[in-house]
C-alpha positions in Angstrom: 0.1 -0.1 -0.1 2.9 2.3 0.9 4.4 1.8 -2.4 1.2 2.4 -4.4 0.8 5.8 -2.4 4.3 6.7 -3.2 4.0 6.0 -6.7 0.9 8.4 -6.9 2.9 11.0 -5.2 5.5 10.8 -8.1 3.2 10.8 -10.6 1.2 14.0 -9.4 4.7 15.7 -8.9 5.7 14.6 -12.7 2.5 16.1 -13.7 2.9 19.2 -11.7 6.7 19.8 -12.8 5.3 19.5 -16.6 3.3 22.1 -16.8 4.5 25.6 -17.0 4.9 27.4 -13.7 4.2 30.7 -15.4 1.1 33.2 -14.3 -1.5 35.2 -16.5 -0.7 38.7 -16.5 -3.7 40.4 -14.8 -3.1 43.5 -17.0 -4.9 41.3 -19.8 -7.4 39.3 -18.0 -9.0 42.2 -16.3 -10.0 43.5 -20.1 -12.3 40.6 -20.3 -11.6 40.1 -23.8 -11.1 36.5 -24.8 -7.7 35.5 -26.9 -3.8 35.6 -26.4 -2.1 38.3 -25.0 -0.4 40.7 -25.4 -1.5 41.7 -29.0 0.4 41.4 -31.8 -1.0 44.7 -33.3 -2.6 47.8 -31.4 -6.5 47.3 -30.5 -8.3 50.5 -30.6 -8.5 52.6 -27.5 -6.7 50.2 -25.5 -2.9 51.0 -24.8 -1.3 48.1 -23.8 2.3 46.9 -24.5 2.6 44.9 -27.9 4.3 41.8 -29.0 7.1 39.6 -27.7 10.3 40.3 -26.0 13.5 40.1 -28.6 16.4 37.7 -27.7 20.0 37.5 -28.2 21.9 34.4 -29.8 23.0 32.2 -27.2 21.5 34.0 -24.2 18.5 32.4 -22.2 15.1 33.6 -23.4 11.8 33.9 -21.2 8.7 35.3 -22.2 4.8 34.7 -21.0 1.7 34.9 -23.1 -1.6 35.6 -21.3 -4.6 33.2 -22.2 -8.3 34.3 -21.6 -11.2 31.8 -22.2 -14.7 33.2 -21.8 -17.8 31.0 -20.9 -19.8 31.5 -23.9 -19.9 32.8 -27.6 -22.4 34.0 -30.0 -22.2 32.6 -33.6 -23.8 31.8 -36.6 -23.6 27.9 -36.5 -25.0 27.3 -40.0 -21.8 26.3 -41.4 -21.6 23.4 -38.8 -25.0 21.8 -40.0 -26.1 19.8 -42.9 -27.3 22.1 -45.7 -31.1 20.6 -45.3 -31.0 21.2 -41.6 -30.4 25.0 -42.2 -33.0 25.4 -45.2 -35.7 23.7 -42.5 -34.7 26.2 -40.0 -35.1 28.9 -42.5 -38.4 27.5 -43.6 -39.3 27.5 -39.7 -38.1 30.9 -39.1 -35.4 29.7 -36.6 -32.1 31.4 -36.5 -28.7 29.9 -36.9 -27.4 32.4 -34.7 -27.2 31.4 -31.3 -25.4 31.6 -28.0 -23.2 28.3 -27.4 -21.7 27.0 -24.3 -17.5 26.6 -24.7 -16.4 23.2 -23.4 -12.9 23.9 -23.8 -10.0 25.5 -25.9 -6.9 24.3 -27.1 -4.1 26.5 -27.9 -0.9 25.7 -29.7 2.2 27.8 -30.9 4.4 27.1 -34.0 7.3 29.0 -35.7 9.8 29.1 -32.9 13.3 29.0 -33.7 15.6 26.3 -32.7 16.5 26.3 -28.9 13.2 27.7 -27.7 10.0 26.0 -26.7 6.7 26.5 -25.3 4.9 25.3 -22.2 1.4 25.6 -20.9 0.1 26.0 -17.4 -2.4 23.5 -18.1 -2.1 19.8 -19.4 -2.0 19.5 -23.1 -2.8 23.4 -23.4 -6.2 22.7 -22.9 -8.3 25.1 -20.9 -11.8 24.8 -19.6 -14.3 27.8 -20.5 -14.0 31.1 -18.1 -10.8 29.9 -17.5 -7.6 32.2 -17.6 -4.0 30.6 -18.2 -0.2 31.3 -19.7 2.1 30.0 -22.1 5.9 30.1 -21.2 8.4 30.9 -24.0 11.9 29.9 -22.6 14.9 28.4 -23.8 18.5 29.3 -25.6 18.3 30.2 -29.1 20.5 28.5 -31.3 19.6 30.4 -34.8 19.3 34.2 -35.2 16.6 36.1 -37.4 13.2 37.1 -37.4 10.6 34.4 -37.0 6.8 34.5 -37.4 5.2 32.8 -34.6 1.5 32.0 -35.1 -0.4 31.0 -31.9 -3.7 29.3 -32.7 -6.6 28.2 -31.0 -9.2 25.3 -31.4 -12.4 26.0 -29.6 -14.7 23.0 -28.7 -18.6 24.3 -28.4 -21.6 22.8 -27.2 -24.0 22.1 -30.0 -27.6 22.7 -28.7 -30.2 20.0 -29.1 -32.9 21.3 -31.7 -35.8 19.7 -33.1 -36.3 21.0 -36.4 -39.9 21.1 -38.3 -39.2 19.2 -41.4 -35.9 17.7 -40.6 -35.9 16.2 -37.1 -33.9 16.4 -34.3 -30.1 17.7 -34.5 -27.3 19.2 -32.0 -26.9 17.8 -28.4 -23.0 17.0 -29.3 -19.6 18.5 -28.6 -18.1 20.2 -31.9 -14.9 21.4 -32.7 -14.6 24.6 -34.2 -12.1 25.0 -37.4 -8.8 25.9 -35.9 -7.9 29.6 -36.4 -4.9 31.8 -35.6 -5.2 34.8 -32.8 -2.1 36.0 -33.0 0.8 36.3 -35.2 3.8 37.5 -33.6 7.5 38.5 -34.9 10.1 37.2 -32.6 13.5 39.1 -33.1 16.7 36.9 -32.2 19.7 38.9 -32.5 22.7 37.7 -33.6 24.9 39.1 -31.0 28.6 38.4 -30.4 29.5 38.0 -26.6 32.8 37.4 -25.0 33.6 36.9 -21.7 37.1 36.4 -19.9 38.9 38.0 -17.0 39.7 41.3 -18.5 36.7 42.5 -20.3 33.1 41.3 -20.8 31.2 42.8 -23.7 28.5 42.2 -26.4 27.5 43.5 -29.9 23.9 43.4 -30.7 22.1 42.8 -33.3 24.8 41.7 -35.1 24.1 42.1 -38.2 22.0 45.2 -38.1 20.5 47.5 -40.5 20.7 50.7 -38.8 22.2 50.8 -35.2 24.6 48.0 -33.4 25.0 48.3 -29.8 28.3 47.5 -27.7 28.0 47.1 -24.3 31.0 47.1 -22.2 30.8 45.7 -18.5 34.1 46.9 -17.7 36.0 50.2 -18.6 38.1 49.9 -21.9 39.4 51.6 -25.0 37.5 51.1 -28.1 39.0 51.5 -31.5 36.8 50.6 -34.6 38.3 50.1 -38.3 36.8 49.6 -41.8 38.1 46.9 -44.1 40.5 49.5 -45.7 42.2 49.7 -42.0 40.8 53.4 -41.6 39.9 54.3 -38.2 36.4 55.3 -38.0 35.8 55.4 -34.2 38.2 55.9 -31.1 36.6 56.1 -27.5 38.9 56.3 -24.3 38.1 54.4 -21.2 34.7 54.0 -21.5 31.8 51.8 -20.2 28.2 50.6 -20.6 26.4 51.2 -24.1 28.2 52.4 -27.0 25.9 52.9 -30.4 27.5 52.2 -33.7 25.2 54.3 -35.9 24.8 53.7 -39.6 24.4 57.5 -40.2 28.0 58.1 -38.5 30.2 55.3 -39.7 28.0 54.2 -43.0 27.0 50.6 -43.8 29.9 47.7 -44.0 32.1 45.5 -42.4 33.8 46.5 -39.3 36.5 45.4 -36.7 36.3 46.3 -33.2 39.3 46.4 -31.1 38.8 46.5 -27.3 41.7 47.5 -25.0 41.5 46.7 -21.2 44.2 46.1 -18.8 47.0 45.9 -21.2 45.0 43.2 -23.2 43.3 43.4 -26.4 40.3 41.6 -27.9 39.0 41.7 -31.2 35.8 41.1 -32.9 33.7 42.4 -35.9 29.8 43.2 -36.7 28.0 44.3 -39.8 26.0 47.3 -40.8 24.0 46.3 -44.0 
């Protein structure tokens, strides 16, 4: 009996750990609008944050999507019924638009870059009606670029039982609505260049860039930037923190960076397209 109880506890622990430990954001759950948040595009008259966080190649990535599932929905169910049933309803003056109870909603995420995965806070990403939940995006990206990440939902409804004159009884069953995309995010993973040693810690991101690359130094250092002809285009002494390498100032091309700290030299490169 003790072994069975221990196995039961281990099973519960496994199920608990297999679900995400994220929490829904009350900023979005308080809106009372079903869907996935934050929105990918601006909702009129609703000034809330947009999109997902950007990431850096090789660095830990974490972000959370908030899910809001309502209790019921009003819709035209004509496309779910046989055409003969719809015709009979029209002849009988019965509207095909009605309020339907939602049983559950299933969410799915596609298009994430290699190294980043998603995990829901409920088993199989299936949420009962009138539930708030979340999806955690996490991992270490192994590729850079801009990725289209669609989030889809499949709504399972309860079709009401109806006795249609001239047709007969219909409904009273669970029905999956066609899966549709509720949000499509643009996830940008910059191809940063990072180096960590005892003398200097720095990173350049995004790399490559089309406008501005940011050089971040954790320790004071001298920075010299050269173009492919060997000409010096930037020379900074004893700097620390963020340094912006602007296309408007140095132009596009391949650049080499020499970072000097404590009589040690470290070289890297970046590209402005």
